[in-house]
DSSP file (Angstrom, degrees, kcal/mol; ACC not computed):
  #  RESIDUE AA STRUCTURE BP1 BP2  ACC     N-H-->O    O-->H-N    N-H-->O    O-->H-N    TCO  KAPPA ALPHA  PHI   PSI    X-CA   Y-CA   Z-CA
    1    1 A M     >        0   0    0      0, 0.0     4,-1.2     0, 0.0     3,-0.1   0.000 360.0 360.0 360.0 -31.7 -111.6   80.5   98.6
    2    2 A K  H  >  +     0   0    0      1,-0.2     4,-1.8     2,-0.2     5,-0.2   0.874 360.0  58.0 -66.8 -36.3 -110.8   81.7  102.2
    3    3 A K  H  > S+     0   0    0      1,-0.2     4,-2.0     2,-0.2    -1,-0.2   0.871 102.8  53.0 -63.9 -37.3 -108.9   78.5  102.9
    4    4 A M  H  > S+     0   0    0      1,-0.2     4,-2.1     2,-0.2    -1,-0.2   0.873 106.0  54.2 -65.3 -37.5 -106.5   79.1  100.1
    5    5 A Y  H  X S+     0   0    0     -4,-1.2     4,-1.8     1,-0.2    -1,-0.2   0.921 109.6  46.6 -64.6 -44.1 -105.7   82.5  101.4
    6    6 A R  H  X S+     0   0    0     -4,-1.8     4,-1.8     2,-0.2    -2,-0.2   0.893 110.9  52.2 -66.8 -39.6 -104.8   81.2  104.8
    7    7 A A  H  X S+     0   0    0     -4,-2.0     4,-1.7     1,-0.2    -1,-0.2   0.899 110.8  47.6 -64.1 -41.3 -102.6   78.4  103.5
    8    8 A N  H  X S+     0   0    0     -4,-2.1     4,-1.6     1,-0.2    -1,-0.2   0.858 108.7  55.3 -67.6 -35.1 -100.7   80.9  101.3
    9    9 A R  H  X S+     0   0    0     -4,-1.8     4,-0.8    -5,-0.2    -2,-0.2   0.882 107.5  48.7 -66.9 -38.6 -100.2   83.2  104.2
   10   10 A I  H >< S+     0   0    0     -4,-1.8     3,-0.6     1,-0.2    -1,-0.2   0.917 114.3  44.2 -69.4 -44.2  -98.7   80.5  106.5
   11   11 A T  H 3< S+     0   0    0     -4,-1.7    -1,-0.2     1,-0.2    -2,-0.2   0.759 109.5  57.4 -74.3 -23.1  -96.2   79.4  103.8
   12   12 A A  H 3< S+     0   0    0     -4,-1.6     2,-1.3    -5,-0.2    -1,-0.2   0.669  82.1  93.3 -81.5 -16.5  -95.3   82.9  102.9
   13   13 A A    <<  +     0   0    0     -4,-0.8     2,-0.3    -3,-0.6    -1,-0.1  -0.649  54.8 147.9 -82.4  94.3  -94.2   83.9  106.4
   14   14 A K        +     0   0    0     -2,-1.3     2,-0.2     2,-0.1    -3,-0.0  -0.917  23.9  62.2-126.3 153.4  -90.4   83.2  106.3
   15   15 A G  S    S-     0   0    0     -2,-0.3     2,-0.3     2,-0.0    -2,-0.0  -0.757  81.4 -50.4 127.5-174.8  -87.6   84.9  108.1
   16   16 A F        -     0   0    0     -2,-0.2     2,-0.1     1,-0.0    -2,-0.1  -0.720  46.3-126.2-100.4 147.0  -86.4   85.5  111.7
   17   17 A T     >  -     0   0    0     -2,-0.3     4,-1.9     1,-0.1     5,-0.2  -0.424  30.1-106.7 -82.4 166.7  -88.5   86.8  114.5
   18   18 A L  H  > S+     0   0    0      1,-0.2     4,-2.3     2,-0.2     5,-0.2   0.879 119.4  53.3 -62.3 -39.8  -87.3   89.8  116.5
   19   19 A I  H  > S+     0   0    0      1,-0.2     4,-2.3     2,-0.2    -1,-0.2   0.869 106.9  52.2 -66.9 -36.0  -86.5   87.7  119.6
   20   20 A E  H  > S+     0   0    0      2,-0.2     4,-2.1     1,-0.2    -1,-0.2   0.906 110.7  47.8 -65.2 -41.3  -84.3   85.4  117.5
   21   21 A L  H  X S+     0   0    0     -4,-1.9     4,-2.2     2,-0.2    -2,-0.2   0.903 111.5  50.1 -65.7 -41.3  -82.4   88.4  116.1
   22   22 A V  H  X S+     0   0    0     -4,-2.3     4,-2.3     2,-0.2    -2,-0.2   0.915 110.4  49.8 -64.1 -43.0  -81.9   89.9  119.6
   23   23 A I  H  X S+     0   0    0     -4,-2.3     4,-2.3     1,-0.2    -1,-0.2   0.910 110.6  50.2 -62.7 -42.1  -80.7   86.6  121.0
   24   24 A A  H  X S+     0   0    0     -4,-2.1     4,-2.3     1,-0.2    -1,-0.2   0.906 111.1  48.6 -63.3 -41.8  -78.2   86.2  118.1
   25   25 A I  H  X S+     0   0    0     -4,-2.2     4,-2.3     2,-0.2    -2,-0.2   0.892 110.6  51.2 -66.1 -39.6  -76.9   89.8  118.6
   26   26 A V  H  X S+     0   0    0     -4,-2.3     4,-2.3     2,-0.2    -2,-0.2   0.918 110.5  48.8 -63.5 -43.5  -76.5   89.2  122.4
   27   27 A I  H  X S+     0   0    0     -4,-2.3     4,-2.3     2,-0.2    -2,-0.2   0.915 111.6  49.0 -63.3 -43.3  -74.5   86.0  121.7
   28   28 A I  H  X S+     0   0    0     -4,-2.3     4,-2.3     1,-0.2    -1,-0.2   0.898 110.7  51.6 -63.0 -40.0  -72.2   87.8  119.2
   29   29 A G  H  X S+     0   0    0     -4,-2.3     4,-2.2     2,-0.2    -2,-0.2   0.897 109.5  49.0 -63.5 -41.1  -71.7   90.6  121.8
   30   30 A I  H  X S+     0   0    0     -4,-2.3     4,-1.5     2,-0.2    -2,-0.2   0.923 111.9  48.7 -65.3 -43.8  -70.7   88.1  124.5
   31   31 A L  H  X S+     0   0    0     -4,-2.3     4,-2.4     1,-0.2    -2,-0.2   0.896 111.8  49.6 -63.1 -39.8  -68.3   86.3  122.2
   32   32 A A  H  X S+     0   0    0     -4,-2.3     4,-2.5     1,-0.2    -1,-0.2   0.896 107.6  54.0 -66.3 -39.5  -66.8   89.7  121.2
   33   33 A A  H  < S+     0   0    0     -4,-2.2    -1,-0.2     1,-0.2    -2,-0.2   0.815 113.8  43.0 -65.0 -29.5  -66.4   90.7  124.8
   34   34 A I  H  < S+     0   0    0     -4,-1.5     4,-0.4    -5,-0.1    -2,-0.2   0.886 119.9  40.2 -81.0 -41.2  -64.5   87.5  125.5
   35   35 A A  H >X S+     0   0    0     -4,-2.4     3,-0.8    -5,-0.2     4,-0.7   0.854 102.5  65.4 -81.3 -37.0  -62.3   87.5  122.4
   36   36 A V  H >X S+     0   0    0     -4,-2.5     3,-1.3     1,-0.2     4,-0.8   0.891  96.2  54.4 -61.0 -45.5  -61.3   91.2  122.0
   37   37 A P  H 3> S+     0   0    0      0, 0.0     4,-0.6     0, 0.0     3,-0.3   0.798 102.0  60.8 -61.1 -25.0  -59.2   91.6  125.2
   38   38 A K  H <4 S+     0   0    0     -3,-0.8    -2,-0.2    -4,-0.4    -3,-0.1   0.784 112.4  36.7 -69.9 -25.7  -57.1   88.6  124.1
   39   39 A F  H X< S+     0   0    0     -3,-1.3     3,-0.6    -4,-0.7    -1,-0.2   0.442  96.6  84.0-105.6  -2.3  -56.0   90.4  120.9
   40   40 A V  H 3< S+     0   0    0     -4,-0.8     3,-0.3    -3,-0.3     2,-0.3   0.942  97.9  30.3 -70.7 -48.2  -55.7   94.0  122.2
   41   41 A D  T 3X S+     0   0    0     -4,-0.6     4,-0.6     1,-0.2    -1,-0.2  -0.354  74.2 121.5-113.8  53.1  -52.2   94.0  123.7
   42   42 A L  H <>  +     0   0    0     -3,-0.6     4,-2.2    -2,-0.3    -1,-0.2   0.611  60.5  76.9 -85.9 -12.1  -50.3   91.5  121.6
   43   43 A S  H  > S+     0   0    0     -3,-0.3     4,-2.2     2,-0.2    -1,-0.2   0.879  93.5  50.9 -66.8 -36.4  -47.7   94.1  120.6
   44   44 A G  H  > S+     0   0    0      2,-0.2     4,-2.2     1,-0.2    -1,-0.2   0.903 111.0  48.3 -65.5 -40.3  -46.0   94.0  124.0
   45   45 A D  H  X S+     0   0    0     -4,-0.6     4,-2.2     2,-0.2    -2,-0.2   0.885 110.8  51.3 -65.4 -38.5  -45.8   90.2  123.7
   46   46 A A  H  X S+     0   0    0     -4,-2.2     4,-2.2     2,-0.2    -2,-0.2   0.901 110.1  48.7 -66.6 -40.3  -44.4   90.4  120.2
   47   47 A T  H  X S+     0   0    0     -4,-2.2     4,-2.3     2,-0.2    -2,-0.2   0.913 111.1  50.0 -65.9 -42.2  -41.7   92.9  121.3
   48   48 A A  H  X S+     0   0    0     -4,-2.2     4,-2.1     1,-0.2    -2,-0.2   0.898 111.7  48.6 -62.4 -40.2  -40.7   90.6  124.3
   49   49 A A  H  X S+     0   0    0     -4,-2.2     4,-2.4     2,-0.2    -1,-0.2   0.888 110.2  51.3 -67.1 -38.8  -40.5   87.6  121.9
   50   50 A A  H  X S+     0   0    0     -4,-2.2     4,-2.4     2,-0.2    -2,-0.2   0.886 109.1  51.2 -65.5 -38.2  -38.4   89.6  119.4
   51   51 A K  H  X S+     0   0    0     -4,-2.3     4,-2.3     2,-0.2    -2,-0.2   0.930 111.7  46.5 -63.9 -44.9  -36.0   90.6  122.3
   52   52 A K  H  X S+     0   0    0     -4,-2.1     4,-2.2     1,-0.2    -2,-0.2   0.895 112.5  51.4 -63.3 -39.4  -35.6   87.0  123.4
   53   53 A G  H  X S+     0   0    0     -4,-2.4     4,-2.0     2,-0.2    -2,-0.2   0.904 110.8  46.6 -64.6 -42.6  -35.1   85.9  119.8
   54   54 A M  H  X S+     0   0    0     -4,-2.4     4,-2.2     2,-0.2    -2,-0.2   0.895 111.2  51.6 -68.7 -38.9  -32.4   88.4  119.2
   55   55 A A  H  X S+     0   0    0     -4,-2.3     4,-2.2     1,-0.2    -2,-0.2   0.904 110.6  49.8 -62.3 -40.1  -30.6   87.6  122.4
   56   56 A G  H  X S+     0   0    0     -4,-2.2     4,-2.4     2,-0.2    -2,-0.2   0.875 108.4  52.8 -64.1 -38.2  -30.7   83.9  121.3
   57   57 A A  H  X S+     0   0    0     -4,-2.0     4,-2.3     2,-0.2    -2,-0.2   0.897 109.8  48.1 -65.0 -39.9  -29.3   84.8  118.0
   58   58 A V  H  X S+     0   0    0     -4,-2.2     4,-2.1     2,-0.2    -2,-0.2   0.899 111.1  50.9 -67.6 -39.6  -26.4   86.6  119.6
   59   59 A K  H  X S+     0   0    0     -4,-2.2     4,-1.9     2,-0.2    -2,-0.2   0.914 111.8  47.3 -63.0 -42.4  -25.8   83.7  121.9
   60   60 A S  H  X S+     0   0    0     -4,-2.4     4,-2.2     1,-0.2    -2,-0.2   0.900 111.3  51.0 -64.8 -40.6  -25.7   81.3  118.9
   61   61 A S  H  X S+     0   0    0     -4,-2.3     4,-2.6     1,-0.2    -1,-0.2   0.852 106.5  55.6 -64.7 -34.3  -23.4   83.7  117.1
   62   62 A H  H  X S+     0   0    0     -4,-2.1     4,-2.2     2,-0.2    -1,-0.2   0.924 108.4  47.2 -63.2 -44.6  -21.1   83.7  120.2
   63   63 A A  H  X S+     0   0    0     -4,-1.9     4,-2.0     1,-0.2    -2,-0.2   0.897 113.1  48.7 -63.9 -40.0  -20.9   79.9  120.0
   64   64 A I  H  X S+     0   0    0     -4,-2.2     4,-2.4     2,-0.2    -2,-0.2   0.902 110.3  51.4 -66.4 -40.9  -20.2   79.9  116.3
   65   65 A A  H  X S+     0   0    0     -4,-2.6     4,-3.1     2,-0.2     6,-0.3   0.901 109.0  50.6 -63.6 -41.1  -17.5   82.6  116.8
   66   66 A I  H  X S+     0   0    0     -4,-2.2     4,-1.8     1,-0.2     5,-0.5   0.924 113.1  46.0 -61.8 -44.3  -15.8   80.5  119.5
   67   67 A A  H  < S+     0   0    0     -4,-2.0    -2,-0.2     2,-0.2    -1,-0.2   0.873 117.8  43.3 -66.5 -36.7  -15.8   77.5  117.2
   68   68 A D  H  < S+     0   0    0     -4,-2.4    -2,-0.2     1,-0.2    -1,-0.2   0.913 122.7  35.0 -76.0 -43.9  -14.5   79.5  114.3
   69   69 A L  H  < S-     0   0    0     -4,-3.1    -2,-0.2     2,-0.3    -3,-0.2   0.657  95.1-134.4 -86.6 -16.9  -11.8   81.6  116.1
   70   70 A K  S  < S+     0   0    0     -4,-1.8     2,-0.3    -5,-0.3    -3,-0.2   0.763  82.5  58.8  63.0  27.3  -10.8   78.8  118.5
   71   71 A R  S    S-     0   0    0     -5,-0.5    -2,-0.3    -6,-0.3    -1,-0.2  -0.946 104.0 -70.1-164.2 171.8  -10.9   81.5  121.3
   72   72 A F        -     0   0    0     -2,-0.3    53,-0.1    -3,-0.1     2,-0.1  -0.568  55.3-126.9 -72.1 136.3  -13.4   83.9  122.8
   73   73 A P        -     0   0    0      0, 0.0    51,-3.4     0, 0.0     2,-0.1  -0.407  15.9-114.6 -80.6 159.4  -14.3   86.7  120.4
   74   74 A T  B  >  -A  123   0A   0     49,-0.3     4,-2.6    -2,-0.1    49,-0.2  -0.403  36.1-102.8 -78.4 169.5  -14.0   90.4  121.2
   75   75 A N  H  > S+     0   0    0     47,-1.6     4,-1.7    45,-0.6    46,-0.2   0.907 123.6  48.4 -63.1 -40.9  -17.3   92.3  121.2
   76   76 A S  H  > S+     0   0    0     44,-2.1     4,-0.9     2,-0.2    -1,-0.2   0.863 111.6  50.1 -69.2 -34.7  -16.6   93.8  117.8
   77   77 A E  H >> S+     0   0    0     43,-0.3     4,-0.8     1,-0.2     3,-0.7   0.909 108.0  53.8 -66.4 -41.1  -15.7   90.4  116.4
   78   78 A L  H >X S+     0   0    0     -4,-2.6     3,-1.0     1,-0.2     4,-0.8   0.877 101.4  59.5 -60.6 -37.7  -18.9   89.0  117.8
   79   79 A A  H 3< S+     0   0    0     -4,-1.7     3,-0.4     1,-0.3    -1,-0.2   0.816 100.1  56.5 -62.5 -29.7  -21.0   91.7  116.1
   80   80 A T  H << S+     0   0    0     -4,-0.9    -1,-0.3    -3,-0.7    -2,-0.2   0.740 103.8  54.1 -74.4 -20.8  -19.7   90.5  112.7
   81   81 A Y  H << S+     0   0    0     -3,-1.0     2,-0.5    -4,-0.8    -1,-0.2   0.660  89.0  90.0 -85.1 -17.3  -21.0   87.0  113.4
   82   82 A V  S  < S-     0   0    0     -4,-0.8     2,-0.3    -3,-0.4     5,-0.1  -0.703  72.2-142.6 -84.5 124.7  -24.6   88.2  114.1
   83   83 A N        +     0   0    0     -2,-0.5     2,-0.2   -26,-0.1    -2,-0.1  -0.625  51.2  69.4 -86.6 144.6  -26.7   88.3  111.0
   84   84 A G  S >  S-     0   0    0     -2,-0.3     3,-0.6     3,-0.1     2,-0.3  -0.609  78.4 -68.4 136.6 167.1  -29.3   91.0  110.5
   85   85 A D  T 3  S+     0   0    0      1,-0.2    12,-0.6    -2,-0.2    -2,-0.0  -0.637 109.5  22.7 -86.9 145.9  -29.8   94.7  109.8
   86   86 A G  T 3  S+     0   0    0     -2,-0.3     2,-0.5     1,-0.2    -1,-0.2   0.769  82.4 145.1  74.6  26.4  -28.8   97.3  112.4
   87   87 A I    <   +     0   0    0     -3,-0.6     2,-0.3     9,-0.2    -1,-0.2  -0.852  16.1 148.8 -99.5 129.2  -26.4   95.0  114.3
   88   88 A S  E     -B   95   0B   0      7,-2.2     7,-3.0    -2,-0.5     2,-0.5  -0.983  48.6 -99.3-153.3 162.4  -23.3   96.7  115.7
   89   89 A A  E     -B   94   0B   0     -2,-0.3     5,-0.2     5,-0.2     2,-0.2  -0.740  39.7-172.5 -86.1 128.3  -20.8   96.5  118.6
   90   90 A A  E >   -B   93   0B   0      3,-3.3     3,-0.6    -2,-0.5    29,-0.1  -0.652  39.6-100.8-111.0 172.4  -21.6   98.9  121.5
   91   91 A A  T 3  S+     0   0    0      1,-0.2     3,-0.1    -2,-0.2   -16,-0.1   0.808 121.7  31.8 -64.9 -29.1  -19.5   99.6  124.6
   92   92 A T  T 3  S-     0   0    0     26,-0.1    15,-1.4     1,-0.1     2,-0.3   0.330 130.7 -47.2-113.0   6.9  -21.7   97.4  126.8
   93   93 A G  E <  S-BC  90 106B   0     -3,-0.6    -3,-3.3    13,-0.2     2,-0.6  -0.991  83.7 -34.1 163.3-156.6  -22.8   94.7  124.3
   94   94 A I  E     -BC  89 105B   0     11,-2.2    11,-3.2    -2,-0.3     2,-0.5  -0.897  52.6-142.2-102.3 121.4  -24.2   94.1  120.9
   95   95 A E  E     +BC  88 104B   0     -7,-3.0    -7,-2.2    -2,-0.6     2,-0.3  -0.733  23.8 179.5 -88.6 127.1  -26.7   96.7  119.7
   96   96 A V  E     - C   0 103B   0      7,-3.3     7,-3.3    -2,-0.5     2,-0.6  -0.895  23.5-131.0-124.5 154.0  -29.6   95.3  117.7
   97   97 A T  E     - C   0 102B   0    -12,-0.6     2,-0.5    -2,-0.3     5,-0.2  -0.930  22.3-178.6-110.2 123.4  -32.6   97.1  116.1
   98   98 A I  E >  S- C   0 101B   0      3,-2.9     3,-1.7    -2,-0.6   -47,-0.0  -0.973  74.0 -21.0-122.9 116.6  -36.1   95.7  116.8
   99   99 A D  T 3  S-     0   0    0     -2,-0.5    -1,-0.1     1,-0.3     3,-0.1   0.857 128.2 -50.2  55.4  39.3  -39.0   97.4  115.1
  100  100 A G  T 3  S+     0   0    0      1,-0.2     2,-0.4     0, 0.0    -1,-0.3   0.447 117.7 108.7  83.5   0.6  -37.0  100.6  114.6
  101  101 A T  E <   -C   98   0B   0     -3,-1.7    -3,-2.9     2,-0.0     2,-0.3  -0.931  66.8-127.6-115.0 133.7  -35.8  100.8  118.3
  102  102 A A  E     +C   97   0B   0     -2,-0.4     2,-0.3    -5,-0.2    -5,-0.2  -0.621  30.1 177.2 -81.6 134.0  -32.2  100.1  119.3
  103  103 A H  E     -C   96   0B   0     -7,-3.3    -7,-3.3    -2,-0.3     2,-0.5  -0.946  21.3-134.2-131.3 152.9  -31.6   97.5  122.1
  104  104 A T  E     -C   95   0B   0     -2,-0.3     2,-0.7    -9,-0.2    -9,-0.2  -0.943   3.9-148.6-115.9 124.6  -28.4   96.2  123.6
  105  105 A V  E     -C   94   0B   0    -11,-3.2   -11,-2.2    -2,-0.5    25,-0.2  -0.808  33.8-122.9 -84.9 116.5  -27.8   92.5  124.2
  106  106 A A  E     -C   93   0B   0     23,-1.6    22,-3.5    -2,-0.7     2,-0.3  -0.333  27.9-165.7 -65.7 138.3  -25.5   92.6  127.3
  107  107 A T  E     -D  127   0C   0    -15,-1.4    10,-1.9    20,-0.2     2,-0.3  -0.943   3.3-155.3-124.8 150.8  -22.1   90.9  127.0
  108  108 A Y  E     -DE 126 116C   0     18,-2.9    17,-2.5    -2,-0.3    18,-1.6  -0.902  20.9-140.9-130.3 151.7  -19.8   90.0  129.8
  109  109 A S  S    S+     0   0    0      6,-2.9     2,-0.3    -2,-0.3     7,-0.1   0.397  86.0  58.9 -93.0   2.8  -16.0   89.4  130.2
  110  110 A D  S >  S-     0   0    0      5,-0.5     3,-1.1    16,-0.1    15,-0.2  -0.889  85.7-118.2-127.7 162.5  -16.4   86.5  132.6
  111  111 A S  T 3  S+     0   0    0     -2,-0.3    16,-0.1     1,-0.2    -1,-0.0   0.592 108.9  63.4 -77.2  -9.2  -18.2   83.1  132.3
  112  112 A N  T 3  S-     0   0    0     14,-0.1    -1,-0.2     3,-0.0    14,-0.0   0.435 104.8-124.0 -91.0  -0.7  -20.6   83.9  135.2
  113  113 A C  S <  S+     0   0    0     -3,-1.1    -2,-0.1     2,-0.1     3,-0.1   0.910  81.5 110.5  57.6  45.5  -22.2   86.8  133.3
  114  114 A S        +     0   0    0      1,-0.2     2,-0.7    -4,-0.0    -1,-0.1   0.643  57.8  64.2-119.6 -23.7  -21.4   89.2  136.2
  115  115 A T  S    S-     0   0    0     -5,-0.1    -6,-2.9     0, 0.0    -5,-0.5  -0.888  75.8-146.5-108.4 107.3  -18.7   91.6  134.8
  116  116 A A  B     -E  108   0C   0     -2,-0.7    -8,-0.3    -8,-0.2   -23,-0.1  -0.378  20.3-111.6 -70.6 146.2  -20.0   93.7  131.9
  117  117 A I        -     0   0    0    -10,-1.9   -10,-0.1   -25,-0.3    -1,-0.1  -0.403  22.7-165.4 -72.7 157.2  -17.7   94.6  129.2
  118  118 A V        +     0   0    0      1,-0.2     2,-0.3    -2,-0.1   -26,-0.1   0.449  66.9  34.5-122.8  -6.3  -16.7   98.3  128.9
  119  119 A A  S >  S-     0   0    0    -29,-0.1     3,-1.5     1,-0.1   -44,-0.3  -0.978  76.8-116.2-147.3 158.2  -15.2   98.5  125.4
  120  120 A S  T 3  S+     0   0    0     -2,-0.3   -44,-2.1     1,-0.3   -45,-0.6   0.716 113.9  59.7 -67.0 -20.4  -15.6   96.8  122.0
  121  121 A S  T 3  S+     0   0    0    -46,-0.2    -1,-0.3   -47,-0.2     2,-0.1   0.490  81.0 111.4 -87.5  -2.7  -12.1   95.3  122.3
  122  122 A D  S <  S-     0   0    0     -3,-1.5   -47,-1.6     1,-0.1     2,-0.3  -0.425  76.8-108.7 -70.9 146.6  -13.0   93.4  125.4
  123  123 A T  B     -A   74   0A   0    -49,-0.2     2,-0.6    -2,-0.1   -49,-0.3  -0.595  27.8-139.3 -76.7 133.0  -13.2   89.6  125.2
  124  124 A V        +     0   0    0    -51,-3.4   -15,-0.2    -2,-0.3     3,-0.1  -0.846  34.3 159.2 -98.5 116.3  -16.8   88.2  125.4
  125  125 A Q        +     0   0    0    -17,-2.5     2,-0.3    -2,-0.6   -16,-0.2   0.588  68.8  29.4-106.3 -16.8  -17.1   85.1  127.5
  126  126 A C  E     -D  108   0C   0    -18,-1.6   -18,-2.9   -14,-0.0     2,-0.5  -0.999  63.3-151.1-146.3 142.6  -20.8   85.3  128.3
  127  127 A V  E     -D  107   0C   0     -2,-0.3   -20,-0.2   -20,-0.2   -21,-0.1  -0.960  18.8-171.4-116.5 131.2  -23.9   86.7  126.5
  128  128 A G        -     0   0    0    -22,-3.5     2,-0.2    -2,-0.5   -69,-0.1   0.100  24.8 -83.1 -98.6-148.7  -26.9   88.0  128.5
  129  129 A E        -     0   0    0    -24,-0.1   -23,-1.6   -25,-0.0    -1,-0.2  -0.570  39.5 -95.3-113.3 175.6  -30.4   89.2  127.6
  130  130 A I              0   0    0    -25,-0.2   -25,-0.1    -2,-0.2   -75,-0.1  -0.870 360.0 360.0 -91.6 122.3  -31.9   92.4  126.5
  131  131 A P              0   0    0      0, 0.0    -1,-0.1     0, 0.0   -26,-0.1   0.525 360.0 360.0 -67.8 360.0  -33.3   94.2  129.6
């Protein structure tokens, strides 16, 4: 009768030991310490990507405006070719709204992108970036 009791006791012992649980928690902690910093500051990267994307959209709109008008567009004309909400012509470029914040894509009156425009009626020959 004693032998049956011992056999049942061995088969009834199921589950994880304390050391196995501690090792699993340590491994999870190490993985979390490695992964969390990679995801903490992605908002800055997203804003930078959105700025580059909007500058690219204005550059593409500039090329479309040149093809459509058969001449360089004015700053206010260029603003009508850019699709999106919150797009307008500003004194120094095209104003775009990214995540509720206004940014200006610089526009220039020469093909070297060195002379900034000063009025919406200035002819745009070059489109820059968002600073």
